[in-house]
C-alpha positions in Angstrom: 311.2 172.9 60.2 314.0 173.4 57.2 312.7 175.2 54.0 312.2 172.2 51.8 309.9 170.7 54.6 307.7 173.9 54.3 307.4 173.9 50.4 306.4 170.3 51.0 303.5 171.5 53.8 302.4 174.2 51.1 301.7 171.5 48.1 301.1 168.3 50.0 297.0 169.1 49.3 298.5 168.7 45.8 297.4 172.8 44.8 299.3 174.7 42.8 301.5 176.7 44.6 303.9 179.7 42.3 307.7 180.0 42.9 307.2 183.4 43.7 304.7 182.9 46.2 307.3 179.8 47.9 310.0 182.6 47.5 308.2 185.1 49.3 306.9 183.0 52.2 311.0 181.5 52.7 312.6 185.1 51.7 314.2 183.6 49.2 314.8 183.4 45.2 312.9 181.2 42.3 316.2 180.0 41.7 316.5 179.1 45.5 312.7 177.6 45.7 313.8 175.7 42.4 316.9 174.0 44.3 314.5 172.9 47.2 312.2 171.2 45.0 315.0 169.3 43.4 315.6 168.0 47.0 312.1 167.1 47.6 312.4 165.0 44.5 315.4 163.5 45.3 313.1 161.8 48.3 310.9 160.4 45.9 308.3 162.7 45.7 307.2 163.4 42.3 306.4 167.2 42.2 305.1 168.3 38.9 306.1 172.2 37.5 303.5 173.6 35.0 304.4 176.8 33.5 302.6 179.8 34.9 300.6 177.9 37.7 303.7 176.6 39.7 304.1 173.6 41.4 302.0 170.8 43.0 302.6 167.0 44.5 301.2 164.9 41.7 300.0 162.8 44.6 298.6 164.8 47.4 300.2 163.7 51.1 298.2 163.5 54.3 301.0 164.8 56.2 301.4 163.9 60.5 299.6 166.8 62.4 299.3 166.2 66.4 296.2 167.0 67.0 294.7 165.2 64.6 296.6 162.1 66.0 295.3 162.9 69.6 291.9 163.0 67.8 291.6 159.5 67.2 292.8 158.3 70.6 290.3 156.8 72.6 289.4 158.3 75.6 291.0 155.4 77.7 294.3 155.8 76.4 294.9 159.5 76.2 296.3 159.0 80.1 299.1 157.1 79.1 300.8 159.0 76.2 302.6 161.6 77.5 303.5 163.3 74.3 304.1 163.0 70.8 306.4 164.2 68.7 306.8 164.6 65.0 309.6 164.5 62.9 310.0 164.9 58.8 313.1 162.7 58.5 314.8 160.3 60.9 317.4 157.5 60.7 314.7 155.8 62.4 312.2 156.3 65.4 313.2 153.4 67.3 317.0 154.8 67.3 315.8 158.0 68.5 313.4 156.7 70.9 316.6 154.5 72.0 318.6 157.7 72.5 316.1 159.4 74.6 315.8 155.7 76.5 319.1 156.5 78.5 317.6 159.9 79.9 316.0 158.9 83.3 314.2 162.3 83.1 312.8 161.1 79.5 309.0 160.2 81.0 307.3 156.7 79.8 304.5 156.9 77.2 306.6 159.0 74.5 305.5 158.3 71.1 307.2 159.4 67.7 306.2 159.8 64.5 308.1 160.4 61.4 307.0 161.3 57.8 310.2 159.3 56.4 313.3 157.3 57.4 316.4 156.9 56.0 317.1 154.1 57.9 314.2 152.0 58.8 314.8 148.9 60.5 312.8 145.0 60.2 313.9 142.2 62.8 316.9 140.1 62.4 318.6 143.7 60.6 316.6 143.7 57.6 315.7 147.2 55.9 312.5 148.6 56.6 311.5 150.6 53.3 310.3 154.0 54.4 309.2 156.6 51.3 308.1 159.9 52.5 304.3 160.4 53.9 302.7 157.1 52.7 303.2 155.0 55.8 303.1 154.8 59.6 306.5 154.9 61.0 305.9 155.1 64.7 307.7 154.4 68.0 306.9 154.1 71.5 309.2 154.6 74.5 307.6 152.7 77.6 309.4 152.3 81.3 308.5 148.9 83.0 309.6 149.3 86.4 309.6 145.1 87.2 309.4 142.5 84.3 307.6 139.4 84.2 308.7 135.4 83.5 306.8 136.2 80.1 308.4 139.3 79.2 309.9 137.6 76.0 306.4 137.3 74.8 305.8 141.4 74.9 306.4 141.3 71.1 303.6 139.0 70.1 301.5 141.2 72.6 302.6 144.3 70.6 301.4 142.8 67.6 297.7 141.7 68.7 298.0 145.3 69.4 298.2 146.7 66.0 295.6 143.8 64.6 293.5 145.1 66.9 293.6 148.7 65.4 293.6 147.2 62.0 290.5 145.2 62.5 289.0 148.4 64.0 289.3 150.3 60.8 287.3 147.6 59.0 290.0 144.6 58.2 289.1 141.8 60.0 290.7 139.5 58.0 294.0 141.0 59.6 296.5 138.3 60.9 299.6 137.7 62.6 303.0 135.9 61.6 304.6 134.9 64.5 306.4 136.3 66.1 304.9 139.8 65.2 304.3 140.5 61.7 301.2 141.9 60.5 299.2 140.2 57.3 296.2 140.5 55.5 295.9 137.7 52.5 299.1 136.2 52.9 300.7 139.3 52.1 302.9 141.5 54.9 300.9 144.7 55.7 303.5 145.7 58.7 305.8 144.7 61.2 307.5 145.3 64.5 310.7 145.8 66.0 311.4 145.5 69.6 314.9 147.3 71.4 315.2 147.0 75.4 318.3 149.2 77.7 318.1 148.4 81.5 317.8 144.8 83.4 316.4 142.0 81.5 314.8 141.1 85.1 314.2 144.2 86.5 313.3 148.2 85.7 313.9 148.7 82.2 312.8 150.7 79.2 311.5 149.3 75.9 310.9 150.6 72.6 308.4 149.7 70.3 308.7 150.2 66.7 305.7 150.1 64.4 305.9 150.1 60.2 302.4 149.7 58.8 301.8 150.3 55.0 298.8 152.4 54.8 299.4 154.2 51.1 302.3 152.5 49.7 302.7 152.9 45.7 302.9 149.5 44.0 305.6 151.2 41.8 307.9 150.8 44.8 307.8 147.3 44.7 311.4 146.9 43.1 312.6 147.3 46.4 310.8 144.7 48.7 311.6 141.1 48.4 308.6 139.6 49.4 304.4 140.2 48.9 303.0 143.2 50.3 299.9 144.9 50.8 298.7 148.2 52.5 295.6 149.4 54.1 294.8 151.8 51.0 294.7 148.2 49.1 291.7 147.2 50.8 289.1 149.9 52.2 287.3 152.0 50.1 286.6 155.4 50.2 289.2 158.3 51.9 291.5 156.8 54.6 293.0 159.2 57.0 296.9 158.7 58.0 296.0 160.6 60.9 293.0 158.2 61.7 295.4 155.0 61.5 298.3 156.5 63.5 295.8 157.9 66.4 294.0 154.2 66.5 297.6 152.3 66.2 298.9 154.5 69.1 296.1 154.0 71.3 296.0 150.5 70.9 299.9 150.0 71.6 299.7 152.1 74.7 296.6 150.3 76.2 298.1 146.9 75.1 301.4 148.0 77.2 299.6 148.8 80.1 297.3 145.3 80.0 300.6 143.5 79.5 302.2 145.6 82.3 299.5 144.7 84.7 298.7 140.9 83.9 301.5 139.8 81.2 301.1 137.5 78.0 297.9 135.6 80.0 295.6 137.9 79.1 296.4 138.0 75.2 297.0 134.4 74.8 293.6 133.2 73.8 293.2 136.3 71.6 296.1 134.9 69.6 294.0 132.5 68.2 292.2 134.4 66.4 295.1 135.9 64.6 297.5 133.4 64.0 298.6 133.3 60.2 300.6 129.6 60.6 298.8 127.4 62.6 297.7 124.3 61.0 300.3 124.9 57.7 303.4 123.5 56.6 306.0 126.3 57.4 309.8 126.6 56.8 311.6 127.9 60.5 314.9 129.2 59.1 317.5 130.3 61.9 321.2 131.4 62.5 322.0 127.7 62.3 319.7 125.8 60.9 316.2 125.5 58.7 313.4 123.0 59.9 310.4 122.4 58.3 306.9 121.1 60.5 303.7 121.8 60.6 303.1 124.6 62.9 300.3 123.9 65.9 300.4 127.3 67.5 302.4 129.2 70.3 302.4 128.1 74.1 301.9 130.0 77.5 306.1 131.0 76.6 305.1 132.6 73.1 307.1 129.8 71.8 306.2 128.7 68.4 305.1 124.9 68.2 306.5 122.5 65.6 305.2 119.1 65.2 308.2 117.1 62.9 308.9 113.4 63.0 305.8 113.1 64.8 307.0 115.2 67.8 305.9 118.7 69.3 309.1 121.0 69.3 309.3 124.6 70.9 311.3 127.3 69.1 311.5 130.5 70.4 313.9 132.2 67.8 313.6 132.5 64.0 311.8 133.4 60.7 309.0 131.6 59.4 309.3 131.7 55.7 306.5 134.1 53.8 306.4 131.6 51.2 304.3 129.1 53.0 304.1 125.4 52.1 
């Protein structure tokens, strides 16, 4: 943990801490402390400096703590989490675990959380905005000894896992926009990115990345090109970011084990309750074409079913327009 991170930990609860106290903690001068404060503010943190009192965060942050995340793992999920890593800043948690995935000695069930990402990624090469300490940036490495015929449906199953966690938090109206975006009130709340190394029909390693808005600040809307929401906008009372992290991780590893044993068939009927687009006119954007039709749900292979010109067609790739019509 570098000096700037130590300062953030010290002031994370919103209380004042003087420059001299921070200097003693780090063994540096007050001017050097001020330089570290500037580094933190450059990351988007609103740090107030008040003469005679010191520095504090204008809005307190709940930073990730491994014991608190473990505390919110259900008992049945703990055996499938080999260990948890918490990083302050990564380019992306997926990229970090993909580098570990290539090391055969790395066990399955590794989870990585980051307080911020400098190059967070979404589906189809889109960037994922990742401010410090506000949301969930999580990736899980999972080893598959053998893949099933419906392995292409893994992303749908992982979306159901995240929806299960959100529903357990009290947000029963959570939905999934095919194939794996998490929505509430037609506003995006999270997304999933899967990356794989190995043989598609044999042993392989998959990294499941989840971005989920928890305390996203509305002032950051200018960086996001679609309607969005966060858990904090819908739940009253104090929300623990570590609790959200533990609940999402628990559902992910349980769903990975379930998929490993039974494939997508054990998830398919559950998809119906979360399907955002079924029964709605949608626009599907693909690399070479844009199609419009009535969404009819998915088939057992996870393909999106669209009714066009009186015929039902199957689509395996594409981006369903957020602006549903």
